[in-house]
N, C-alpha and C positions, 0 to 999 in steps of 0.2 A: 734463603734460597739464592738471593743475589750474590752474597758473599761466596757461596759455593761455585756459582757460575763464573765469577771473576777469577777465583782461584784456579778452577779448571781451565779457563781460557789461558791464563798465564802458564800453566803447566804444559798445555799443548803447544803454545807459541815457543816456549823454551825448548821443548823437544824438537820442534821443527827448525827453529832459527839458530839455536845454540851451536850446533855443529858446523854451521856455515863459516867459511873463511871470512875474515874481516872485510875484504874488498867486496864480497857479495852481500854481507850483512849490512854494511854501511850504504851500499848501493840501493838497498831497500828503503833508505830514508826518504828519497825524493818521491817515489810513487805512493808509498804508504803515508808519508807526511801530507801529501795532497789529499789522500783519501780521508785522513783524520780531519783535516781542515774542512773538507766538503761535508762530512757527516756530523760535525759538532759545531753548530752555530754558536752555542754558548762559549765554547773554547775560543772561537774566532773573535767573538765580541770582547772577551776578557783580555786576550792577548793584544788585540788592537788598542784597547783602552790603556793597558799598561805600557805598551811600547810607545804609544803617542805621548804619554806622560814622560817617558824616559828620554826620547829624542827631542822633545820640545815642540813648540807650536810652529816653528819654521820648517819642519819636515813636511814634505808633500805626502799626499795619500798613497801614491805609488811606492814611495820609500817605506812608509809604515807597513804596507801590505807585503812588500818584499821581506821585511823583517819578520812579519807574522808567518810567512811561508817557511822561512829559515828556522824559526823557533819550532814549528811543527816537525820539520825534518830532524831537528836536534832531539826532540822528544822521542821520536822513533829510534834514532841512533842510540840514545841513552837506554832505551828498553832493550835493544840488541845487546849492548854491553852488559846489562843486568842478566840477560838470559845466558850469556856465555861465561859469566863470572865463575860458575862452578867448574868449568872446563879449563880454566887458566891455571898455570902452575904458580907456585908461591913466589917464583922469581919475578 
């Protein structure tokens, strides 16, 4: 059942966001990235741990959290690209 709900959610999101022009689609990255971050404490914990390891011990907590927010925005932007992929020409 969970797989069906995931698939259905992707289909609906693809139908809603795929036709959006890139400026609008990528613009959704900030608010929906913040929503993703707020609703998934496990994702925040994993990203924080990974990015803290990448940037090193000298990075401040604010710098790490900024990178975590940007990573969540990029996740949303990547999904937008995935949803519009079938609408792109081969060029």
